[in-house]
PyMOL Python script that loads the backbone (N, CA, C, O; Angstrom):
from pymol import cmd

cmd.read_pdbstr("""\
ATOM      1  N   MET A   1    -137.573  51.771 -84.043  1.00  0.00           N
ATOM      2  CA  MET A   1    -137.639  50.726 -85.029  1.00  0.00           C
ATOM      3  C   MET A   1    -136.406  49.810 -84.867  1.00  0.00           C
ATOM      4  O   MET A   1    -136.522  48.585 -84.920  1.00  0.00           O
ATOM      5  N   GLN A   2    -135.202  50.439 -84.664  1.00  0.00           N
ATOM      6  CA  GLN A   2    -134.027  49.633 -84.679  1.00  0.00           C
ATOM      7  C   GLN A   2    -133.974  48.843 -83.502  1.00  0.00           C
ATOM      8  O   GLN A   2    -133.497  47.715 -83.627  1.00  0.00           O
ATOM      9  N   PHE A   3    -134.400  49.239 -82.293  1.00  0.00           N
ATOM     10  CA  PHE A   3    -134.546  48.538 -81.115  1.00  0.00           C
ATOM     11  C   PHE A   3    -135.387  47.311 -81.292  1.00  0.00           C
ATOM     12  O   PHE A   3    -135.040  46.236 -80.803  1.00  0.00           O
ATOM     13  N   TYR A   4    -136.475  47.457 -81.976  1.00  0.00           N
ATOM     14  CA  TYR A   4    -137.480  46.497 -82.194  1.00  0.00           C
ATOM     15  C   TYR A   4    -136.912  45.406 -83.127  1.00  0.00           C
ATOM     16  O   TYR A   4    -137.107  44.213 -82.893  1.00  0.00           O
ATOM     17  N   LYS A   5    -136.228  45.829 -84.156  1.00  0.00           N
ATOM     18  CA  LYS A   5    -135.519  45.017 -85.196  1.00  0.00           C
ATOM     19  C   LYS A   5    -134.478  44.056 -84.435  1.00  0.00           C
ATOM     20  O   LYS A   5    -134.444  42.844 -84.647  1.00  0.00           O
ATOM     21  N   ILE A   6    -133.729  44.642 -83.631  1.00  0.00           N
ATOM     22  CA  ILE A   6    -132.684  43.842 -82.913  1.00  0.00           C
ATOM     23  C   ILE A   6    -133.305  42.891 -82.100  1.00  0.00           C
ATOM     24  O   ILE A   6    -132.962  41.711 -82.177  1.00  0.00           O
ATOM     25  N   TRP A   7    -134.240  43.289 -81.276  1.00  0.00           N
ATOM     26  CA  TRP A   7    -135.029  42.326 -80.497  1.00  0.00           C
ATOM     27  C   TRP A   7    -135.756  41.307 -81.127  1.00  0.00           C
ATOM     28  O   TRP A   7    -135.760  40.182 -80.626  1.00  0.00           O
ATOM     29  N   LYS A   8    -136.407  41.561 -82.215  1.00  0.00           N
ATOM     30  CA  LYS A   8    -137.241  40.528 -82.811  1.00  0.00           C
ATOM     31  C   LYS A   8    -136.297  39.571 -83.663  1.00  0.00           C
ATOM     32  O   LYS A   8    -136.517  38.360 -83.681  1.00  0.00           O
ATOM     33  N   GLU A   9    -135.313  40.101 -84.321  1.00  0.00           N
ATOM     34  CA  GLU A   9    -134.538  39.146 -85.183  1.00  0.00           C
ATOM     35  C   GLU A   9    -133.487  38.506 -84.414  1.00  0.00           C
ATOM     36  O   GLU A   9    -132.971  37.478 -84.853  1.00  0.00           O
ATOM     37  N   GLY A  10    -133.080  39.064 -83.198  1.00  0.00           N
ATOM     38  CA  GLY A  10    -132.116  38.370 -82.362  1.00  0.00           C
ATOM     39  C   GLY A  10    -130.643  38.594 -82.852  1.00  0.00           C
ATOM     40  O   GLY A  10    -129.721  37.910 -82.409  1.00  0.00           O
ATOM     41  N   THR A  11    -130.466  39.553 -83.758  1.00  0.00           N
ATOM     42  CA  THR A  11    -129.092  39.820 -84.286  1.00  0.00           C
ATOM     43  C   THR A  11    -128.799  41.241 -84.298  1.00  0.00           C
ATOM     44  O   THR A  11    -129.728  42.043 -84.398  1.00  0.00           O
ATOM     45  N   ALA A  12    -127.591  41.629 -84.207  1.00  0.00           N
ATOM     46  CA  ALA A  12    -127.189  43.135 -84.291  1.00  0.00           C
ATOM     47  C   ALA A  12    -126.491  43.333 -85.628  1.00  0.00           C
ATOM     48  O   ALA A  12    -125.796  44.339 -85.766  1.00  0.00           O
ATOM     49  N   LYS A  13    -126.606  42.516 -86.563  1.00  0.00           N
ATOM     50  CA  LYS A  13    -125.901  42.732 -87.931  1.00  0.00           C
ATOM     51  C   LYS A  13    -126.435  43.953 -88.483  1.00  0.00           C
ATOM     52  O   LYS A  13    -127.637  44.211 -88.417  1.00  0.00           O
ATOM     53  N   GLY A  14    -125.504  44.791 -89.079  1.00  0.00           N
ATOM     54  CA  GLY A  14    -125.921  45.996 -89.651  1.00  0.00           C
ATOM     55  C   GLY A  14    -126.236  47.133 -88.733  1.00  0.00           C
ATOM     56  O   GLY A  14    -126.778  48.141 -89.187  1.00  0.00           O
ATOM     57  N   VAL A  15    -125.947  47.038 -87.545  1.00  0.00           N
ATOM     58  CA  VAL A  15    -126.231  48.084 -86.542  1.00  0.00           C
ATOM     59  C   VAL A  15    -124.966  48.729 -86.239  1.00  0.00           C
ATOM     60  O   VAL A  15    -124.019  48.034 -85.870  1.00  0.00           O
ATOM     61  N   SER A  16    -124.843  50.118 -86.371  1.00  0.00           N
ATOM     62  CA  SER A  16    -123.577  50.768 -86.082  1.00  0.00           C
ATOM     63  C   SER A  16    -123.820  51.257 -84.647  1.00  0.00           C
ATOM     64  O   SER A  16    -124.586  52.178 -84.363  1.00  0.00           O
ATOM     65  N   ILE A  17    -123.083  50.540 -83.761  1.00  0.00           N
ATOM     66  CA  ILE A  17    -123.075  50.734 -82.406  1.00  0.00           C
ATOM     67  C   ILE A  17    -122.420  52.103 -82.007  1.00  0.00           C
ATOM     68  O   ILE A  17    -122.815  52.739 -81.030  1.00  0.00           O
ATOM     69  N   SER A  18    -121.520  52.469 -82.722  1.00  0.00           N
ATOM     70  CA  SER A  18    -120.716  53.706 -82.465  1.00  0.00           C
ATOM     71  C   SER A  18    -121.723  54.882 -82.758  1.00  0.00           C
ATOM     72  O   SER A  18    -121.813  55.833 -81.981  1.00  0.00           O
ATOM     73  N   THR A  19    -122.410  54.793 -83.804  1.00  0.00           N
ATOM     74  CA  THR A  19    -123.360  55.826 -84.352  1.00  0.00           C
ATOM     75  C   THR A  19    -124.463  55.987 -83.216  1.00  0.00           C
ATOM     76  O   THR A  19    -124.703  57.140 -82.859  1.00  0.00           O
ATOM     77  N   TRP A  20    -125.073  55.071 -82.687  1.00  0.00           N
ATOM     78  CA  TRP A  20    -126.117  55.121 -81.801  1.00  0.00           C
ATOM     79  C   TRP A  20    -125.639  55.687 -80.465  1.00  0.00           C
ATOM     80  O   TRP A  20    -126.324  56.479 -79.816  1.00  0.00           O
ATOM     81  N   PHE A  21    -124.283  55.197 -80.029  1.00  0.00           N
ATOM     82  CA  PHE A  21    -123.827  55.765 -78.880  1.00  0.00           C
ATOM     83  C   PHE A  21    -123.443  57.349 -79.074  1.00  0.00           C
ATOM     84  O   PHE A  21    -123.595  58.119 -78.126  1.00  0.00           O
ATOM     85  N   LEU A  22    -122.997  57.753 -80.190  1.00  0.00           N
ATOM     86  CA  LEU A  22    -122.749  59.224 -80.459  1.00  0.00           C
ATOM     87  C   LEU A  22    -124.046  59.902 -80.506  1.00  0.00           C
ATOM     88  O   LEU A  22    -124.081  61.056 -80.078  1.00  0.00           O
ATOM     89  N   PHE A  23    -125.143  59.353 -80.969  1.00  0.00           N
ATOM     90  CA  PHE A  23    -126.474  59.975 -80.876  1.00  0.00           C
ATOM     91  C   PHE A  23    -126.931  60.238 -79.438  1.00  0.00           C
ATOM     92  O   PHE A  23    -127.559  61.260 -79.160  1.00  0.00           O
ATOM     93  N   ALA A  24    -126.603  59.279 -78.494  1.00  0.00           N
ATOM     94  CA  ALA A  24    -126.978  59.430 -77.202  1.00  0.00           C
ATOM     95  C   ALA A  24    -126.157  60.581 -76.562  1.00  0.00           C
ATOM     96  O   ALA A  24    -126.711  61.444 -75.881  1.00  0.00           O
ATOM     97  N   ILE A  25    -124.948  60.573 -76.776  1.00  0.00           N
ATOM     98  CA  ILE A  25    -124.055  61.699 -76.283  1.00  0.00           C
ATOM     99  C   ILE A  25    -124.529  63.003 -76.884  1.00  0.00           C
ATOM    100  O   ILE A  25    -124.603  63.949 -76.099  1.00  0.00           O
ATOM    101  N   ALA A  26    -124.837  63.195 -78.045  1.00  0.00           N
ATOM    102  CA  ALA A  26    -125.302  64.315 -78.738  1.00  0.00           C
ATOM    103  C   ALA A  26    -126.681  64.791 -78.090  1.00  0.00           C
ATOM    104  O   ALA A  26    -126.860  65.995 -77.907  1.00  0.00           O
ATOM    105  N   ASN A  27    -127.563  63.944 -77.775  1.00  0.00           N
ATOM    106  CA  ASN A  27    -128.837  64.422 -77.109  1.00  0.00           C
ATOM    107  C   ASN A  27    -128.666  64.852 -75.713  1.00  0.00           C
ATOM    108  O   ASN A  27    -129.347  65.766 -75.249  1.00  0.00           O
ATOM    109  N   VAL A  28    -127.763  64.210 -75.015  1.00  0.00           N
ATOM    110  CA  VAL A  28    -127.461  64.639 -73.639  1.00  0.00           C
ATOM    111  C   VAL A  28    -126.753  65.985 -73.716  1.00  0.00           C
ATOM    112  O   VAL A  28    -127.112  66.901 -72.976  1.00  0.00           O
ATOM    113  N   GLY A  29    -125.780  66.132 -74.568  1.00  0.00           N
ATOM    114  CA  GLY A  29    -125.137  67.410 -74.788  1.00  0.00           C
ATOM    115  C   GLY A  29    -126.058  68.530 -75.173  1.00  0.00           C
ATOM    116  O   GLY A  29    -125.924  69.632 -74.641  1.00  0.00           O
ATOM    117  N   LEU A  30    -127.035  68.292 -76.120  1.00  0.00           N
ATOM    118  CA  LEU A  30    -128.014  69.258 -76.468  1.00  0.00           C
ATOM    119  C   LEU A  30    -128.933  69.671 -75.258  1.00  0.00           C
ATOM    120  O   LEU A  30    -129.291  70.839 -75.111  1.00  0.00           O
ATOM    121  N   TYR A  31    -129.297  68.668 -74.403  1.00  0.00           N
ATOM    122  CA  TYR A  31    -130.108  68.920 -73.251  1.00  0.00           C
ATOM    123  C   TYR A  31    -129.303  69.787 -72.319  1.00  0.00           C
ATOM    124  O   TYR A  31    -129.897  70.699 -71.743  1.00  0.00           O
ATOM    125  N   ILE A  32    -128.024  69.606 -72.108  1.00  0.00           N
ATOM    126  CA  ILE A  32    -127.221  70.480 -71.310  1.00  0.00           C
ATOM    127  C   ILE A  32    -127.179  71.920 -71.928  1.00  0.00           C
ATOM    128  O   ILE A  32    -127.448  72.933 -71.282  1.00  0.00           O
ATOM    129  N   TYR A  33    -126.828  71.904 -73.194  1.00  0.00           N
ATOM    130  CA  TYR A  33    -126.770  73.179 -73.873  1.00  0.00           C
ATOM    131  C   TYR A  33    -127.947  74.135 -73.906  1.00  0.00           C
ATOM    132  O   TYR A  33    -127.853  75.363 -73.884  1.00  0.00           O
ATOM    133  N   ALA A  34    -129.103  73.405 -73.963  1.00  0.00           N
ATOM    134  CA  ALA A  34    -130.361  74.153 -73.900  1.00  0.00           C
ATOM    135  C   ALA A  34    -130.769  74.785 -72.583  1.00  0.00           C
ATOM    136  O   ALA A  34    -131.592  75.700 -72.587  1.00  0.00           O
ATOM    137  N   GLN A  35    -130.262  74.365 -71.521  1.00  0.00           N
ATOM    138  CA  GLN A  35    -130.288  74.946 -70.229  1.00  0.00           C
ATOM    139  C   GLN A  35    -131.749  75.006 -69.740  1.00  0.00           C
ATOM    140  O   GLN A  35    -132.059  75.826 -68.876  1.00  0.00           O
ATOM    141  N   LYS A  36    -132.715  74.103 -70.303  1.00  0.00           N
ATOM    142  CA  LYS A  36    -134.042  74.163 -69.802  1.00  0.00           C
ATOM    143  C   LYS A  36    -134.265  72.816 -69.081  1.00  0.00           C
ATOM    144  O   LYS A  36    -134.977  71.919 -69.534  1.00  0.00           O
ATOM    145  N   TYR A  37    -133.570  72.759 -67.884  1.00  0.00           N
ATOM    146  CA  TYR A  37    -133.567  71.595 -67.172  1.00  0.00           C
ATOM    147  C   TYR A  37    -134.949  71.105 -66.540  1.00  0.00           C
ATOM    148  O   TYR A  37    -135.103  69.909 -66.290  1.00  0.00           O
ATOM    149  N   ASP A  38    -135.868  71.961 -66.305  1.00  0.00           N
ATOM    150  CA  ASP A  38    -137.145  71.597 -65.711  1.00  0.00           C
ATOM    151  C   ASP A  38    -138.247  71.576 -66.786  1.00  0.00           C
ATOM    152  O   ASP A  38    -139.428  71.470 -66.454  1.00  0.00           O
ATOM    153  N   SER A  39    -137.847  71.682 -68.143  1.00  0.00           N
ATOM    154  CA  SER A  39    -138.891  71.526 -69.149  1.00  0.00           C
ATOM    155  C   SER A  39    -139.085  70.097 -69.510  1.00  0.00           C
ATOM    156  O   SER A  39    -138.184  69.395 -69.969  1.00  0.00           O
ATOM    157  N   LEU A  40    -140.360  69.680 -69.271  1.00  0.00           N
ATOM    158  CA  LEU A  40    -140.771  68.306 -69.519  1.00  0.00           C
ATOM    159  C   LEU A  40    -140.531  67.875 -70.997  1.00  0.00           C
ATOM    160  O   LEU A  40    -140.115  66.748 -71.266  1.00  0.00           O
ATOM    161  N   GLN A  41    -140.798  68.785 -71.916  1.00  0.00           N
ATOM    162  CA  GLN A  41    -140.606  68.559 -73.298  1.00  0.00           C
ATOM    163  C   GLN A  41    -139.078  68.236 -73.642  1.00  0.00           C
ATOM    164  O   GLN A  41    -138.780  67.394 -74.489  1.00  0.00           O
ATOM    165  N   MET A  42    -138.156  68.952 -72.937  1.00  0.00           N
ATOM    166  CA  MET A  42    -136.865  68.778 -73.123  1.00  0.00           C
ATOM    167  C   MET A  42    -136.382  67.372 -72.580  1.00  0.00           C
ATOM    168  O   MET A  42    -135.664  66.586 -73.199  1.00  0.00           O
ATOM    169  N   ILE A  43    -136.878  67.205 -71.375  1.00  0.00           N
ATOM    170  CA  ILE A  43    -136.547  65.902 -70.639  1.00  0.00           C
ATOM    171  C   ILE A  43    -136.994  64.686 -71.503  1.00  0.00           C
ATOM    172  O   ILE A  43    -136.195  63.790 -71.775  1.00  0.00           O
ATOM    173  N   VAL A  44    -138.139  64.673 -71.882  1.00  0.00           N
ATOM    174  CA  VAL A  44    -138.624  63.588 -72.585  1.00  0.00           C
ATOM    175  C   VAL A  44    -138.038  63.528 -73.998  1.00  0.00           C
ATOM    176  O   VAL A  44    -137.665  62.459 -74.482  1.00  0.00           O
ATOM    177  N   GLY A  45    -137.966  64.627 -74.616  1.00  0.00           N
ATOM    178  CA  GLY A  45    -137.472  64.707 -76.103  1.00  0.00           C
ATOM    179  C   GLY A  45    -135.966  64.367 -76.199  1.00  0.00           C
ATOM    180  O   GLY A  45    -135.503  63.666 -77.099  1.00  0.00           O
ATOM    181  N   LEU A  46    -135.238  64.915 -75.202  1.00  0.00           N
ATOM    182  CA  LEU A  46    -133.794  64.659 -75.430  1.00  0.00           C
ATOM    183  C   LEU A  46    -133.303  63.551 -74.550  1.00  0.00           C
ATOM    184  O   LEU A  46    -132.618  62.655 -75.042  1.00  0.00           O
ATOM    185  N   LEU A  47    -133.614  63.559 -73.267  1.00  0.00           N
ATOM    186  CA  LEU A  47    -133.078  62.508 -72.371  1.00  0.00           C
ATOM    187  C   LEU A  47    -133.794  61.148 -72.676  1.00  0.00           C
ATOM    188  O   LEU A  47    -133.251  60.054 -72.523  1.00  0.00           O
ATOM    189  N   GLY A  48    -135.029  61.332 -73.111  1.00  0.00           N
ATOM    190  CA  GLY A  48    -135.770  59.978 -73.330  1.00  0.00           C
ATOM    191  C   GLY A  48    -135.161  59.355 -74.667  1.00  0.00           C
ATOM    192  O   GLY A  48    -135.067  58.139 -74.831  1.00  0.00           O
ATOM    193  N   THR A  49    -134.785  60.236 -75.540  1.00  0.00           N
ATOM    194  CA  THR A  49    -134.167  59.769 -76.833  1.00  0.00           C
ATOM    195  C   THR A  49    -132.758  59.178 -76.568  1.00  0.00           C
ATOM    196  O   THR A  49    -132.394  58.146 -77.132  1.00  0.00           O
ATOM    197  N   ALA A  50    -131.990  59.846 -75.714  1.00  0.00           N
ATOM    198  CA  ALA A  50    -130.768  59.472 -75.282  1.00  0.00           C
ATOM    199  C   ALA A  50    -130.877  58.027 -74.660  1.00  0.00           C
ATOM    200  O   ALA A  50    -130.074  57.149 -74.976  1.00  0.00           O
ATOM    201  N   ALA A  51    -131.847  57.825 -73.811  1.00  0.00           N
ATOM    202  CA  ALA A  51    -132.076  56.549 -73.125  1.00  0.00           C
ATOM    203  C   ALA A  51    -132.416  55.454 -74.029  1.00  0.00           C
ATOM    204  O   ALA A  51    -131.974  54.325 -73.815  1.00  0.00           O
ATOM    205  N   LEU A  52    -133.189  55.718 -75.047  1.00  0.00           N
ATOM    206  CA  LEU A  52    -133.570  54.815 -76.076  1.00  0.00           C
ATOM    207  C   LEU A  52    -132.272  54.413 -76.957  1.00  0.00           C
ATOM    208  O   LEU A  52    -132.043  53.250 -77.290  1.00  0.00           O
ATOM    209  N   ASP A  53    -131.458  55.507 -77.290  1.00  0.00           N
ATOM    210  CA  ASP A  53    -130.275  55.190 -78.030  1.00  0.00           C
ATOM    211  C   ASP A  53    -129.254  54.380 -77.190  1.00  0.00           C
ATOM    212  O   ASP A  53    -128.503  53.571 -77.736  1.00  0.00           O
ATOM    213  N   THR A  54    -129.239  54.595 -75.943  1.00  0.00           N
ATOM    214  CA  THR A  54    -128.316  53.740 -75.033  1.00  0.00           C
ATOM    215  C   THR A  54    -128.889  52.381 -74.898  1.00  0.00           C
ATOM    216  O   THR A  54    -128.112  51.440 -74.734  1.00  0.00           O
ATOM    217  N   ALA A  55    -130.226  52.170 -74.952  1.00  0.00           N
ATOM    218  CA  ALA A  55    -130.882  50.908 -74.870  1.00  0.00           C
ATOM    219  C   ALA A  55    -130.519  50.077 -76.189  1.00  0.00           C
ATOM    220  O   ALA A  55    -130.276  48.873 -76.107  1.00  0.00           O
ATOM    221  N   ILE A  56    -130.495  50.690 -77.278  1.00  0.00           N
ATOM    222  CA  ILE A  56    -130.124  50.149 -78.566  1.00  0.00           C
ATOM    223  C   ILE A  56    -128.672  49.680 -78.419  1.00  0.00           C
ATOM    224  O   ILE A  56    -128.361  48.521 -78.697  1.00  0.00           O
ATOM    225  N   VAL A  57    -127.853  50.516 -78.015  1.00  0.00           N
ATOM    226  CA  VAL A  57    -126.365  50.147 -77.874  1.00  0.00           C
ATOM    227  C   VAL A  57    -126.127  48.852 -76.951  1.00  0.00           C
ATOM    228  O   VAL A  57    -125.388  47.907 -77.228  1.00  0.00           O
ATOM    229  N   VAL A  58    -126.805  48.989 -75.952  1.00  0.00           N
ATOM    230  CA  VAL A  58    -126.717  47.828 -74.839  1.00  0.00           C
ATOM    231  C   VAL A  58    -127.216  46.563 -75.513  1.00  0.00           C
ATOM    232  O   VAL A  58    -126.529  45.542 -75.522  1.00  0.00           O
ATOM    233  N   LEU A  59    -128.370  46.631 -76.057  1.00  0.00           N
ATOM    234  CA  LEU A  59    -128.900  45.411 -76.710  1.00  0.00           C
ATOM    235  C   LEU A  59    -128.169  44.874 -77.907  1.00  0.00           C
ATOM    236  O   LEU A  59    -128.081  43.667 -78.133  1.00  0.00           O
ATOM    237  N   ALA A  60    -127.615  45.865 -78.713  1.00  0.00           N
ATOM    238  CA  ALA A  60    -126.790  45.285 -79.850  1.00  0.00           C
ATOM    239  C   ALA A  60    -125.407  44.700 -79.275  1.00  0.00           C
ATOM    240  O   ALA A  60    -124.947  43.692 -79.810  1.00  0.00           O
ATOM    241  N   LEU A  61    -124.786  45.256 -78.285  1.00  0.00           N
ATOM    242  CA  LEU A  61    -123.691  44.734 -77.662  1.00  0.00           C
ATOM    243  C   LEU A  61    -123.881  43.294 -77.098  1.00  0.00           C
ATOM    244  O   LEU A  61    -123.057  42.389 -77.231  1.00  0.00           O
ATOM    245  N   ALA A  62    -125.066  43.203 -76.457  1.00  0.00           N
ATOM    246  CA  ALA A  62    -125.452  41.900 -75.887  1.00  0.00           C
ATOM    247  C   ALA A  62    -125.719  40.920 -76.938  1.00  0.00           C
ATOM    248  O   ALA A  62    -125.315  39.771 -76.762  1.00  0.00           O
ATOM    249  N   ARG A  63    -126.346  41.225 -78.010  1.00  0.00           N
ATOM    250  CA  ARG A  63    -126.435  40.295 -79.049  1.00  0.00           C
ATOM    251  C   ARG A  63    -125.204  39.928 -79.803  1.00  0.00           C
ATOM    252  O   ARG A  63    -125.066  38.808 -80.295  1.00  0.00           O
ATOM    253  N   GLU A  64    -124.273  40.908 -79.898  1.00  0.00           N
ATOM    254  CA  GLU A  64    -122.986  40.562 -80.546  1.00  0.00           C
ATOM    255  C   GLU A  64    -122.181  39.655 -79.633  1.00  0.00           C
ATOM    256  O   GLU A  64    -121.454  38.746 -80.034  1.00  0.00           O
ATOM    257  N   ARG A  65    -122.359  39.954 -78.505  1.00  0.00           N
ATOM    258  CA  ARG A  65    -121.558  38.980 -77.422  1.00  0.00           C
ATOM    259  C   ARG A  65    -122.232  37.568 -77.508  1.00  0.00           C
ATOM    260  O   ARG A  65    -121.507  36.575 -77.566  1.00  0.00           O
ATOM    261  N   LYS A  66    -123.470  37.456 -77.518  1.00  0.00           N
ATOM    262  CA  LYS A  66    -124.158  36.214 -77.594  1.00  0.00           C
ATOM    263  C   LYS A  66    -123.787  35.427 -78.946  1.00  0.00           C
ATOM    264  O   LYS A  66    -123.609  34.209 -78.954  1.00  0.00           O
ATOM    265  N   GLU A  67    -123.690  36.223 -80.065  1.00  0.00           N
ATOM    266  CA  GLU A  67    -123.338  35.583 -81.255  1.00  0.00           C
ATOM    267  C   GLU A  67    -121.853  35.161 -81.270  1.00  0.00           C
ATOM    268  O   GLU A  67    -121.546  34.152 -81.905  1.00  0.00           O
ATOM    269  N   ARG A  68    -120.952  35.838 -80.640  1.00  0.00           N
ATOM    270  CA  ARG A  68    -119.506  35.472 -80.553  1.00  0.00           C
ATOM    271  C   ARG A  68    -119.487  34.199 -79.697  1.00  0.00           C
ATOM    272  O   ARG A  68    -118.813  33.226 -80.036  1.00  0.00           O
ATOM    273  N   ASN A  69    -120.256  34.215 -78.550  1.00  0.00           N
ATOM    274  CA  ASN A  69    -120.104  32.935 -77.771  1.00  0.00           C
ATOM    275  C   ASN A  69    -120.619  31.631 -78.431  1.00  0.00           C
ATOM    276  O   ASN A  69    -120.127  30.519 -78.243  1.00  0.00           O
ATOM    277  N   GLU A  70    -121.701  31.923 -79.248  1.00  0.00           N
ATOM    278  CA  GLU A  70    -122.306  30.868 -79.969  1.00  0.00           C
ATOM    279  C   GLU A  70    -121.277  30.322 -81.058  1.00  0.00           C
ATOM    280  O   GLU A  70    -121.170  29.114 -81.268  1.00  0.00           O
ATOM    281  N   ALA A  71    -120.650  31.121 -81.627  1.00  0.00           N
ATOM    282  CA  ALA A  71    -119.665  30.887 -82.707  1.00  0.00           C
ATOM    283  C   ALA A  71    -118.462  30.107 -82.181  1.00  0.00           C
ATOM    284  O   ALA A  71    -117.927  29.199 -82.816  1.00  0.00           O
ATOM    285  N   ALA A  72    -118.065  30.538 -80.942  1.00  0.00           N
ATOM    286  CA  ALA A  72    -116.879  29.993 -80.236  1.00  0.00           C
ATOM    287  C   ALA A  72    -117.264  28.460 -79.844  1.00  0.00           C
ATOM    288  O   ALA A  72    -116.431  27.554 -79.813  1.00  0.00           O
ATOM    289  N   ALA A  73    -118.494  28.318 -79.581  1.00  0.00           N
ATOM    290  CA  ALA A  73    -118.854  26.992 -78.895  1.00  0.00           C
ATOM    291  C   ALA A  73    -118.895  25.833 -79.938  1.00  0.00           C
ATOM    292  O   ALA A  73    -119.167  24.688 -79.578  1.00  0.00           O
TER     293      ALA A  73
END
""", "prot")
cmd.dss("prot")
cmd.show_as("cartoon", "prot")
cmd.util.cbc("prot")
cmd.orient("prot")
């Protein structure tokens, strides 16, 4: 929902980038800790979520950069 909100509204206001980044790190850490590297459920559930969290961070950073550039212009 957060990814969609950022994409649709075109702004990253109210998004905690550090929190989403830490969620991504936590999901990767949990995947490693679980040691079920060949389990499809773990790959999709943890690494898929980590990828989505990372996508939110990247999109939010891109929107913030765009907003800064527009404000400077």
